[in-house]
C-alpha positions as CSV (number, residue, x, y, z in Angstrom):
1,X,-27.6,11.5,-2.2
2,X,-26.9,9.4,-4.8
3,X,-25.2,10.4,-8.1
4,X,-28.5,8.8,-9.9
5,X,-30.6,11.6,-8.5
6,X,-32.1,14.5,-9.9
7,X,-30.8,16.5,-6.8
8,X,-27.5,15.3,-7.5
9,X,-27.4,16.0,-11.2
10,X,-29.1,18.8,-11.4
11,X,-28.6,20.9,-8.3
12,X,-25.5,19.7,-6.4
13,X,-23.2,19.2,-9.1
14,X,-23.5,22.2,-11.3
15,X,-23.6,24.2,-7.9
16,X,-20.3,22.4,-6.9
17,X,-18.5,22.9,-10.4
18,X,-19.3,26.6,-10.5
19,X,-18.0,27.1,-7.0
20,X,-14.7,25.1,-7.7
21,X,-14.0,26.7,-11.2
22,X,-14.9,30.2,-10.5
23,X,-13.2,30.6,-7.1
24,X,-8.5,31.1,-7.3
25,X,-6.7,27.6,-7.2
26,X,-5.8,28.2,-3.3
27,X,-9.6,28.2,-2.6
28,X,-10.3,24.7,-4.8
29,X,-9.2,22.3,-1.3
30,X,-11.5,24.2,0.9
31,X,-14.4,24.3,-1.8
32,X,-14.1,20.4,-2.3
33,X,-14.1,19.8,1.4
34,X,-17.6,22.3,1.8
35,X,-19.4,20.5,-0.9
36,X,-18.4,17.0,0.1
37,X,-19.4,18.0,3.9
38,X,-22.6,19.2,2.3
39,X,-22.9,16.0,-0.1
40,X,-22.5,13.7,3.1
41,X,-25.2,15.2,5.6
42,X,-27.5,15.4,2.6
43,X,-29.6,12.9,4.2
44,X,-28.9,13.7,7.7
45,X,-25.7,15.3,9.5
46,X,-25.7,12.9,12.2
47,X,-22.8,11.0,11.4
48,X,-20.8,14.4,10.3
49,X,-18.9,13.7,14.0
50,X,-18.1,9.8,13.1
51,X,-16.7,11.0,10.0
52,X,-14.5,13.8,11.4
53,X,-13.1,11.7,14.1
54,X,-11.5,9.4,11.9
55,X,-10.1,12.7,10.0
56,X,-8.9,14.1,13.0
57,X,-7.6,11.1,14.2
58,X,-5.2,10.4,11.4
59,X,-4.7,13.9,10.6
60,X,-2.7,14.4,14.3
61,X,-1.4,10.4,14.1
62,X,-0.1,11.5,10.8
63,X,2.5,14.2,12.7
64,X,3.3,11.0,15.0
65,X,3.6,8.2,12.2
66,X,6.0,11.5,10.5
67,X,8.5,12.0,13.2
68,X,9.2,8.2,14.0
69,X,9.9,7.3,10.2
70,X,12.2,10.4,10.0
71,X,14.1,10.0,13.2
72,X,14.1,6.0,12.3
73,X,12.0,5.7,15.8
74,X,10.4,2.2,15.3
75,X,8.5,2.6,18.5
76,X,6.9,6.0,17.3
77,X,5.2,4.2,14.0
78,X,4.3,1.3,15.3
79,X,2.5,3.3,17.9
80,X,0.9,5.7,15.2
81,X,-0.3,2.4,13.0
82,X,-1.6,1.0,16.3
83,X,-4.0,3.7,17.2
84,X,-4.8,4.6,13.6
85,X,-6.0,0.9,13.4
86,X,-7.6,1.0,16.9
87,X,-9.8,3.8,16.4
88,X,-11.3,3.4,13.2
89,X,-11.6,-0.5,13.7
90,X,-13.2,0.5,16.8
91,X,-15.6,3.0,15.0
92,X,-16.4,0.1,12.3
93,X,-16.8,-2.3,14.9
94,X,-19.1,-0.2,17.1
95,X,-21.2,1.2,14.3
96,X,-21.0,-1.9,11.9
97,X,-21.1,-5.1,13.8
98,X,-21.9,-4.6,17.5
99,X,-26.0,-5.0,16.4
100,X,-24.6,-8.3,14.9
101,X,-22.4,-9.8,17.6
102,X,-25.0,-8.5,20.5
103,X,-27.8,-10.5,18.5
104,X,-25.8,-13.2,18.2
105,X,-24.6,-13.2,22.0
106,X,-28.4,-12.5,23.0
107,X,-29.6,-15.8,20.8
108,X,-26.8,-17.8,22.3
109,X,-27.5,-17.0,25.8
110,X,-31.4,-17.4,25.3
111,X,-30.6,-20.6,24.4
112,X,-28.9,-21.9,27.0
113,X,-31.5,-20.4,29.8
114,X,-29.1,-16.7,30.3
115,X,-30.1,-13.4,30.8
116,X,-29.6,-11.1,27.5
117,X,-28.3,-7.9,26.9
118,X,-30.1,-4.8,26.9
119,X,-29.2,-3.1,23.7
120,X,-30.3,-0.2,21.2
121,X,-29.9,-0.5,17.7
122,X,-27.2,1.4,16.3
123,X,-27.8,3.1,12.6
124,X,-25.0,2.4,10.3
125,X,-23.0,5.6,8.8
126,X,-23.2,5.4,5.0
127,X,-19.8,5.3,3.5
128,X,-17.9,4.2,7.1
129,X,-16.3,1.1,5.6
130,X,-14.7,3.2,2.7
131,X,-13.5,6.6,4.5
132,X,-12.2,4.4,7.7
133,X,-10.0,2.2,5.1
134,X,-8.7,5.6,3.3
135,X,-8.1,7.6,7.1
136,X,-6.4,4.6,8.0
137,X,-4.3,4.3,4.9
138,X,-2.6,7.9,5.4
139,X,-1.1,7.3,8.5
140,X,0.2,3.6,7.2
141,X,2.1,5.1,4.0
142,X,3.5,8.4,6.2
143,X,4.8,5.6,8.7
144,X,6.3,3.5,5.7
145,X,7.8,7.0,4.0
146,X,5.7,5.7,1.1
147,X,4.0,9.1,1.2
148,X,4.7,12.7,3.0
149,X,2.2,13.6,5.3
150,X,-0.1,17.0,5.2
151,X,0.3,19.6,7.4
152,X,-2.7,21.3,6.2
153,X,-6.1,20.0,8.4
154,X,-8.2,21.2,5.8
155,X,-6.1,19.3,2.5
156,X,-6.0,16.4,4.7
157,X,-9.9,16.4,5.4
158,X,-10.8,17.0,2.0
159,X,-8.7,13.9,1.0
160,X,-10.8,11.7,3.2
161,X,-13.9,13.5,2.6
162,X,-14.3,13.4,-1.3
163,X,-17.1,13.4,-2.0
164,X,-16.8,11.5,-5.4
165,X,-15.3,8.1,-4.1
166,X,-16.5,8.9,-0.5
167,X,-19.9,6.4,-0.2
168,X,-18.5,3.5,-2.0
169,X,-14.9,4.1,-3.6
170,X,-12.6,3.4,-5.2
171,X,-11.0,3.1,-2.1
172,X,-7.9,5.5,-2.7
173,X,-4.8,4.7,-1.0
174,X,-3.1,8.0,0.3
175,X,0.4,7.1,-1.3
176,X,-2.1,7.1,-4.7
177,X,-3.4,10.7,-4.3
178,X,-0.8,12.3,-2.1
179,X,1.1,14.2,-5.4
180,X,-2.8,15.3,-6.6
181,X,-3.9,17.0,-3.4
182,X,-1.7,20.5,-4.1
183,X,-1.2,21.8,-7.3
184,X,-2.9,19.5,-9.4
185,X,-4.5,21.0,-13.0
186,X,-7.6,20.1,-14.6
187,X,-7.8,20.2,-18.8
188,X,-10.8,20.3,-21.0
189,X,-9.6,16.6,-22.3
190,X,-9.7,16.0,-18.2
191,X,-13.3,17.5,-18.1
192,X,-14.4,15.3,-21.5
193,X,-12.9,12.4,-20.5
194,X,-14.3,12.7,-17.1
195,X,-18.1,13.6,-18.2
196,X,-17.9,10.6,-21.1
197,X,-16.9,8.2,-17.8
198,X,-19.5,9.7,-15.5
199,X,-22.5,9.1,-17.9
200,X,-21.0,5.6,-19.3
201,X,-21.4,4.9,-15.0
202,X,-24.8,6.5,-15.0
203,X,-26.3,4.0,-17.9
204,X,-24.7,0.8,-16.3
205,X,-26.4,1.9,-12.8
206,X,-29.9,3.3,-14.3
207,X,-30.4,1.1,-17.6
208,X,-28.4,-2.3,-17.1
209,X,-28.2,-2.3,-13.1
210,X,-31.7,-1.5,-12.7
211,X,-33.2,-2.8,-15.3
212,X,-32.4,-6.4,-14.4
213,X,-32.5,-6.1,-10.3
214,X,-36.1,-6.6,-10.6
215,X,-35.6,-10.3,-11.9
216,X,-32.7,-10.5,-8.8
217,X,-35.3,-9.4,-6.1
218,X,-37.8,-11.5,-7.2
219,X,-36.1,-14.4,-7.2
220,X,-34.2,-14.4,-3.8
221,X,-37.2,-12.8,-2.1
222,X,-39.4,-15.9,-3.2
223,X,-39.3,-19.0,-1.0
224,X,-36.6,-21.2,-2.7
225,X,-39.4,-24.2,-2.8
226,X,-41.5,-22.2,-4.8
227,X,-39.1,-21.4,-7.6
228,X,-38.2,-23.4,-10.3
229,X,-34.6,-24.2,-11.4
230,X,-35.5,-21.8,-14.3
231,X,-36.6,-18.9,-11.8
232,X,-33.9,-19.5,-9.6
233,X,-31.1,-19.6,-13.0
234,X,-32.4,-16.4,-14.2
235,X,-32.0,-14.7,-10.8
236,X,-28.9,-15.5,-10.3
237,X,-28.0,-14.6,-13.5
238,X,-29.8,-11.3,-12.9
239,X,-27.9,-10.5,-9.9
240,X,-24.7,-11.3,-11.2
241,X,-25.3,-8.6,-13.9
242,X,-26.9,-6.5,-11.6
243,X,-23.8,-6.4,-8.6
244,X,-21.0,-5.9,-11.4
245,X,-23.2,-2.9,-13.3
246,X,-24.2,-1.4,-10.3
247,X,-21.0,-1.4,-8.5
248,X,-18.5,-0.9,-11.5
249,X,-20.9,1.7,-12.9
250,X,-20.4,3.9,-9.3
251,X,-17.3,3.4,-9.7
252,X,-17.1,4.9,-13.1
253,X,-19.3,7.6,-12.0
254,X,-16.8,8.1,-9.4
255,X,-13.6,8.1,-11.5
256,X,-15.2,10.5,-13.9
257,X,-16.2,13.0,-11.4
258,X,-12.4,12.7,-9.7
259,X,-11.1,13.2,-13.6
260,X,-13.4,16.5,-13.5
261,X,-11.8,17.8,-10.3
262,X,-8.3,17.3,-11.5
263,X,-8.0,13.6,-9.8
264,X,-6.8,10.6,-11.1
265,X,-8.4,7.3,-9.4
266,X,-7.2,4.4,-9.3
267,X,-9.3,1.6,-11.6
268,X,-11.8,-0.7,-9.7
269,X,-12.4,-3.4,-12.3
270,X,-11.1,-4.6,-15.1
271,X,-13.6,-7.2,-17.0
272,X,-14.0,-9.6,-14.0
273,X,-16.2,-12.1,-15.6
274,X,-13.6,-12.9,-18.0
275,X,-11.4,-13.7,-15.4
276,X,-9.3,-17.7,-16.0
277,X,-9.5,-18.3,-12.4
278,X,-10.8,-17.0,-9.0
279,X,-7.7,-15.7,-8.3
280,X,-7.7,-13.7,-11.4
281,X,-11.0,-12.7,-10.8
282,X,-9.3,-11.2,-7.8
283,X,-6.9,-9.1,-9.7
284,X,-10.0,-7.3,-11.7
285,X,-12.9,-7.1,-9.2
286,X,-12.9,-4.5,-6.5
287,X,-9.4,-3.9,-7.0
288,X,-8.9,-1.4,-5.0
289,X,-9.7,-3.4,-1.5
290,X,-7.9,-6.0,-2.8
291,X,-4.9,-4.0,-3.0
292,X,-5.8,-2.4,0.3
293,X,-5.9,-6.2,2.0
294,X,-2.9,-7.4,0.1
295,X,-0.8,-4.2,1.3
296,X,-1.8,-3.8,4.6
297,X,-2.9,-7.0,5.9
298,X,-2.1,-10.0,3.8
299,X,1.8,-8.9,3.4
300,X,2.2,-7.8,7.0
301,X,1.1,-10.9,8.1
302,X,3.9,-12.7,5.8
303,X,2.0,-13.2,2.8
304,X,3.7,-16.5,0.9
305,X,7.2,-15.8,2.6
306,X,6.5,-18.2,5.4
307,X,6.0,-21.6,4.3
308,X,2.8,-23.3,2.6
309,X,0.8,-23.4,5.5
310,X,1.0,-19.9,6.8
311,X,0.4,-18.9,3.6
312,X,-3.2,-20.9,3.4
313,X,-4.0,-19.1,6.8
314,X,-3.0,-15.8,5.6
315,X,-5.2,-16.5,2.7
316,X,-8.3,-17.5,4.9
317,X,-7.6,-15.0,7.5
318,X,-7.6,-12.3,4.8
319,X,-10.8,-13.5,2.6
320,X,-12.5,-13.9,6.4
321,X,-12.0,-10.3,6.8
322,X,-12.9,-9.5,3.6
323,X,-15.9,-11.1,3.9
324,X,-17.4,-9.3,7.3
325,X,-15.9,-6.4,5.4
326,X,-18.7,-6.6,3.7
327,X,-21.6,-6.7,5.9
328,X,-22.3,-7.9,9.5
329,X,-24.0,-11.6,8.5
330,X,-22.8,-14.8,8.4
331,X,-23.6,-15.1,4.7
332,X,-20.8,-12.7,4.4
333,X,-18.6,-14.6,6.4
334,X,-19.2,-18.0,4.7
335,X,-18.5,-16.0,0.9
336,X,-15.3,-14.8,2.0
337,X,-14.3,-18.3,3.4
338,X,-15.4,-19.5,0.4
339,X,-13.5,-17.3,-1.8
340,X,-10.5,-18.3,0.4
341,X,-10.9,-21.9,-0.2
342,X,-10.7,-21.7,-4.0
343,X,-7.8,-19.7,-3.7
344,X,-6.0,-22.4,-1.6
345,X,-7.6,-25.3,-4.1
346,X,-6.3,-23.4,-6.8
347,X,-2.7,-22.8,-5.7
348,X,-2.9,-26.5,-4.9
349,X,-3.9,-27.7,-8.5
350,X,-1.2,-25.6,-10.4
351,X,-3.8,-22.9,-11.4
352,X,-1.3,-20.1,-11.1
353,X,1.0,-22.2,-13.5
354,X,-2.0,-22.3,-16.3
355,X,-2.8,-18.3,-16.0
356,X,0.5,-17.7,-17.1
357,X,0.2,-20.1,-20.2
358,X,-3.4,-18.7,-20.9
359,X,-4.0,-22.6,-21.6
360,X,-7.8,-24.2,-21.3
361,X,-9.5,-20.4,-21.4
362,X,-12.5,-21.1,-22.6
363,X,-13.3,-24.1,-19.9
364,X,-11.2,-21.9,-17.4
365,X,-13.6,-19.2,-17.7
366,X,-16.6,-20.7,-17.6
367,X,-15.5,-22.4,-14.5
368,X,-14.9,-19.2,-13.0
369,X,-18.2,-17.3,-14.2
370,X,-19.7,-20.0,-12.4
371,X,-17.7,-20.3,-9.2
372,X,-18.3,-16.8,-8.7
373,X,-21.8,-16.8,-9.4
374,X,-22.4,-19.5,-6.3
375,X,-20.5,-16.9,-4.4
376,X,-23.2,-14.4,-5.4
377,X,-25.7,-16.8,-3.5
378,X,-24.1,-16.7,-0.3
379,X,-24.0,-12.7,-0.9
380,X,-27.0,-12.1,-1.7
381,X,-29.0,-14.4,0.5
382,X,-30.2,-13.0,3.8
383,X,-29.1,-15.9,5.9
384,X,-27.2,-19.3,5.5
385,X,-30.5,-21.1,5.5
386,X,-31.4,-19.7,2.7
387,X,-28.9,-19.5,0.8
388,X,-28.7,-23.5,1.1
389,X,-32.6,-23.5,0.1
390,X,-31.3,-21.2,-3.2
391,X,-28.5,-23.5,-4.0
392,X,-31.4,-26.5,-4.1
393,X,-33.5,-24.4,-6.3
394,X,-30.9,-24.4,-8.8
395,X,-31.0,-28.1,-9.2
396,X,-34.2,-29.4,-11.4
397,X,-36.9,-31.2,-10.4
398,X,-38.5,-33.3,-13.0
399,X,-37.5,-30.1,-15.5
400,X,-36.5,-26.6,-15.4
401,X,-39.8,-25.3,-14.9
402,X,-40.7,-21.4,-16.1
403,X,-40.2,-17.7,-15.2
404,X,-43.9,-17.3,-13.6
405,X,-43.4,-16.5,-10.2
406,X,-40.5,-13.7,-11.6
407,X,-43.2,-11.9,-13.8
408,X,-40.1,-10.7,-15.9
409,X,-40.5,-7.8,-18.7
410,X,-39.4,-8.1,-21.7
411,X,-37.2,-5.3,-21.4
412,X,-35.8,-6.7,-18.4
413,X,-35.0,-10.2,-20.1
414,X,-34.0,-7.9,-22.8
415,X,-31.4,-6.2,-20.5
416,X,-30.2,-9.3,-19.2
417,X,-29.1,-11.3,-22.0
418,X,-27.4,-8.2,-24.0
419,X,-25.5,-7.6,-20.6
420,X,-24.6,-11.2,-20.3
421,X,-23.2,-11.2,-23.9
422,X,-21.2,-8.4,-23.5
423,X,-19.6,-9.6,-20.2
424,X,-18.8,-12.9,-21.4
425,X,-17.5,-11.7,-24.8
426,X,-14.0,-12.0,-24.8
427,X,-13.3,-8.3,-26.1
428,X,-12.8,-5.9,-23.4
429,X,-15.6,-3.8,-22.0
430,X,-14.4,-1.3,-19.3
431,X,-15.3,2.2,-18.7
432,X,-11.2,2.5,-19.5
433,X,-11.2,0.9,-22.8
434,X,-14.6,2.6,-23.7
435,X,-12.8,6.5,-23.2
436,X,-9.9,5.1,-24.9
437,X,-11.7,4.0,-28.0
438,X,-13.3,7.4,-28.3
439,X,-12.7,8.6,-31.9
440,X,-12.1,5.1,-33.2
441,X,-14.4,3.2,-35.1
442,X,-15.8,1.3,-32.5
443,X,-15.6,4.2,-29.9
444,X,-18.2,6.0,-32.8
445,X,-20.7,2.9,-32.5
446,X,-20.5,3.0,-29.1
447,X,-20.9,6.8,-28.9
448,X,-23.9,6.0,-30.8
449,X,-25.5,4.2,-28.5
450,X,-24.9,6.2,-25.4
451,X,-26.6,8.8,-27.4
452,X,-29.6,6.5,-27.1
453,X,-29.1,5.0,-23.4
454,X,-28.1,8.4,-21.6
455,X,-31.3,10.1,-22.7
456,X,-33.0,7.1,-21.8
457,X,-31.1,6.9,-18.2
458,X,-32.1,10.4,-17.4
459,X,-35.9,9.8,-18.2
460,X,-35.5,7.0,-15.8
461,X,-33.7,9.1,-13.4
462,X,-36.3,12.3,-13.5
463,X,-39.0,9.3,-13.4
464,X,-37.7,8.2,-10.0
465,X,-37.4,5.0,-11.3
466,X,-33.7,4.3,-10.0
467,X,-33.0,2.4,-6.8
468,X,-29.6,2.8,-4.3
469,X,-26.4,1.7,-5.1
470,X,-25.8,-2.0,-3.6
471,X,-22.1,-1.4,-2.1
472,X,-24.1,1.5,0.1
473,X,-24.8,-0.5,2.4
474,X,-21.3,-1.9,3.2
């Protein structure tokens, strides 16, 4: 089930609200757990067992981690964290990466004349990259003493399975939500602000992301040799807009839904295409994932505390893992390596000092936007040879050519140009800023725009003219 579907908007969500607010407060976590499990199993309950395994393992390990923290027994804490990582990464390795590595192994053995491994393809449980990371964060946070463990299994299961952020984030670490799991309150303002944030995300997804997706899909589906430079650039710009509005739209909807149920989720985006460096970009793009890897991988590896060479090795390793987290394909690994190398180059050239002084902002913004777009070629392409072919198509050969191969509609081109102007504008355009601006003159103008865009989005949903969120595949 997706947020931008008729089933969710007109049936699941109203019924969930009714059950949540009509029952006494003491039953609300149980209700949220129940509706979250229904939400996850809507398309088939086959993978509920995977979710249950992650929940059960970390719930039990939480007791071990808590005992180790209270008694200052380091071995118990390490055992709890190590077991949590082993189980959850094991689930990820089997369900997300086994097909990929077996296929690569079989391809290698075929080249040298050895027999292949007989293998039945494994289906990918939706959201596994997100809920395993949340579940791990519980055991890690309890072992570190940054949060208290939960004795009630329903409360813990609700935290991991909470449907607004179960499928595609934001990745909410346990210590960020622990105080809200029991004893939270929801005001009328929370409901109103949450509804506005949800509507904002819905418009970003259905109107903008899906509006430009036809251009991006046509460009990346075409053979690179048949693409003119103009078509290749249009497709790349369209995908650059699509992935941002698709993913940030989902995050806005998740944050809005969380607010309506009394939760305050961390922000996941902060105008990333206005960043002044790739380092700055990663402070603004998929913030909750960046923070997860920083606190639970980069810093435990030593961060930047063990010398320059070790710092660079840590950065490359973390971004290789970040790329692999997104998908089982060499294109994602290359995308992660690409960003890791850019971060190292920025450290070598003193970009961090420029970030602090805010100098040459226009030039650096263009550089960062272009560098991010280069990464999206790797990210979107089906294979590394396809990515290389697309890069070649971006280079004009006797002129830029035309867009005929894309067959773009006037509406999709209009959405693309307007959204580019919005994300590249020097002032902030984010869900949080929109909500904060309600009641001010600029907020009134945006509300008027929403008054037009929201009914249009609803019409597209009813007509079935929407596509799944891009990050569902991760």
